[in-house]
C-alpha positions as CSV (number, residue, x, y, z in Angstrom):
1,M,-27.4,135.7,183.8
2,N,-24.4,136.2,181.6
3,L,-22.1,133.4,180.8
4,L,-18.7,134.2,181.2
5,N,-16.2,131.9,179.6
6,S,-13.0,130.8,182.0
7,D,-10.9,130.1,178.9
8,N,-11.4,134.0,177.6
9,F,-11.0,135.0,181.1
10,W,-7.7,133.1,181.4
11,Q,-6.3,134.9,178.1
12,F,-7.6,138.2,178.9
13,A,-5.7,137.6,182.4
14,C,-2.5,136.2,180.8
15,T,-2.0,139.2,178.4
16,L,-3.1,142.1,181.1
17,Y,-0.6,140.2,183.7
18,A,2.2,140.2,181.1
19,K,2.6,143.8,180.8
20,P,5.2,144.9,183.4
21,E,3.3,147.9,184.5
22,Q,0.4,146.1,185.1
23,Q,2.1,143.1,187.0
24,H,3.7,146.0,189.2
25,I,0.3,147.3,190.2
26,L,-1.2,144.4,190.8
27,L,1.0,142.7,192.8
28,A,1.5,145.8,195.0
29,L,-2.4,145.6,195.5
30,Q,-1.5,141.9,196.6
31,N,1.4,142.7,198.9
32,Q,0.6,146.1,200.3
33,Q,-3.2,146.0,200.6
34,G,-4.0,142.2,200.8
35,K,-5.7,142.2,197.5
36,N,-6.4,139.3,195.2
37,V,-5.0,139.4,192.0
38,N,-7.4,136.9,190.3
39,L,-10.1,139.2,191.8
40,C,-8.3,142.2,190.6
41,L,-8.1,140.6,187.1
42,L,-11.8,139.3,186.7
43,L,-13.2,142.9,188.0
44,L,-10.7,144.3,184.8
45,Y,-12.4,141.6,182.9
46,L,-15.9,142.7,183.8
47,D,-14.9,146.2,183.1
48,S,-13.7,145.0,179.4
49,L,-17.2,143.7,178.8
50,K,-18.6,146.9,180.0
51,L,-20.3,145.0,183.1
52,S,-20.7,146.4,186.5
53,I,-21.0,144.3,189.9
54,N,-22.5,145.9,193.4
55,T,-21.0,145.4,196.7
56,D,-23.0,142.5,197.6
57,Q,-21.6,140.3,194.5
58,L,-18.1,141.8,195.5
59,S,-18.7,140.3,198.8
60,A,-19.7,137.0,197.0
61,L,-16.7,136.9,195.1
62,I,-14.4,137.5,197.8
63,E,-16.0,135.1,200.2
64,S,-15.9,132.3,197.3
65,I,-12.1,132.6,197.1
66,D,-11.3,133.2,200.7
67,E,-10.8,129.5,201.8
68,F,-9.2,128.5,198.6
69,D,-6.7,131.5,199.4
70,T,-6.1,130.4,203.1
71,Q,-6.0,126.9,202.3
72,A,-4.1,126.3,198.9
73,L,-2.5,129.1,197.7
74,N,-1.3,131.5,200.5
75,P,0.5,128.1,201.9
76,L,2.4,127.4,198.8
77,R,3.3,131.0,198.2
78,S,4.9,131.0,201.7
79,A,6.6,127.8,200.8
80,R,8.2,129.3,197.8
81,S,9.1,132.3,199.6
82,Y,10.6,130.5,202.2
83,L,12.6,128.2,199.9
84,K,13.8,131.6,197.9
85,E,15.4,133.1,201.0
86,H,17.2,129.7,201.7
87,Q,17.7,128.3,198.4
88,H,21.6,128.7,198.9
89,T,20.9,125.3,201.7
90,I,18.7,123.8,198.9
91,S,19.9,121.1,196.5
92,D,18.2,121.5,193.5
93,Y,16.5,124.8,194.1
94,A,15.7,125.7,190.6
95,A,14.1,122.5,190.0
96,I,12.1,122.7,193.1
97,R,11.0,126.3,192.3
98,K,9.9,125.5,189.0
99,E,7.7,122.6,189.8
100,L,6.2,125.2,192.5
101,L,5.8,127.8,190.1
102,S,4.1,125.2,187.8
103,A,1.5,124.0,190.8
104,E,0.8,127.9,191.7
105,L,-0.1,128.6,188.1
106,K,-2.4,125.8,188.1
107,L,-4.0,126.7,191.6
108,E,-4.4,130.4,190.2
109,K,-6.0,128.9,187.1
110,Q,-8.5,126.8,189.4
111,Q,-9.1,130.0,191.5
112,Q,-10.3,131.8,188.5
113,Q,-12.8,129.2,187.6
114,I,-14.0,129.7,191.0
115,L,-14.7,133.1,190.6
116,I,-16.0,132.8,186.9
117,D,-18.4,130.0,188.4
118,T,-19.5,132.6,191.3
119,A,-19.9,135.4,188.8
120,N,-22.0,133.5,186.1
121,K,-24.5,133.4,189.0
122,F,-24.8,137.2,189.1
123,E,-27.3,139.4,187.2
124,F,-24.7,142.2,185.8
125,L,-25.6,145.7,184.9
126,E,-24.3,146.9,181.9
127,A,-22.2,150.1,182.3
128,V,-20.5,152.3,179.7
129,K,-17.6,152.9,182.3
130,P,-17.8,150.5,184.6
131,N,-14.9,151.0,187.5
132,N,-15.3,147.4,189.4
133,I,-11.4,147.4,190.6
134,E,-12.2,151.0,192.3
135,L,-15.2,149.2,194.2
136,Y,-12.4,146.7,195.5
137,V,-9.5,148.8,196.1
138,K,-11.7,151.2,198.2
139,A,-13.2,148.0,200.0
140,T,-11.7,147.4,203.5
């Protein structure tokens, strides 16, 4: 069993997501294919550690965050999107947006913790060139 560290993962994710081209790719995967950005980031993190997962492990990761997405992150994103579309009618929109973004970031970090907790139960295969992200992107 490998013990993945959630703080190291968070730092990896923040560094990678800060790159405009990576952010664009990840958001396109989310918005056009319904993929989870945090899961994509975890898979890229595992790639960087030369650790490979299988389809059953991928399914376990997806399942571990499905309810959290449905009940917490997606509704917050929807609210933020709605408010953005109607910002001209919302007093103090900037302050509300800032607070929603802060809450969303905290939820993203929590979701990453869920992924790490799930992944820490796995037996990983070491691989010279793992491509976990491809496994996910090609999955239906």
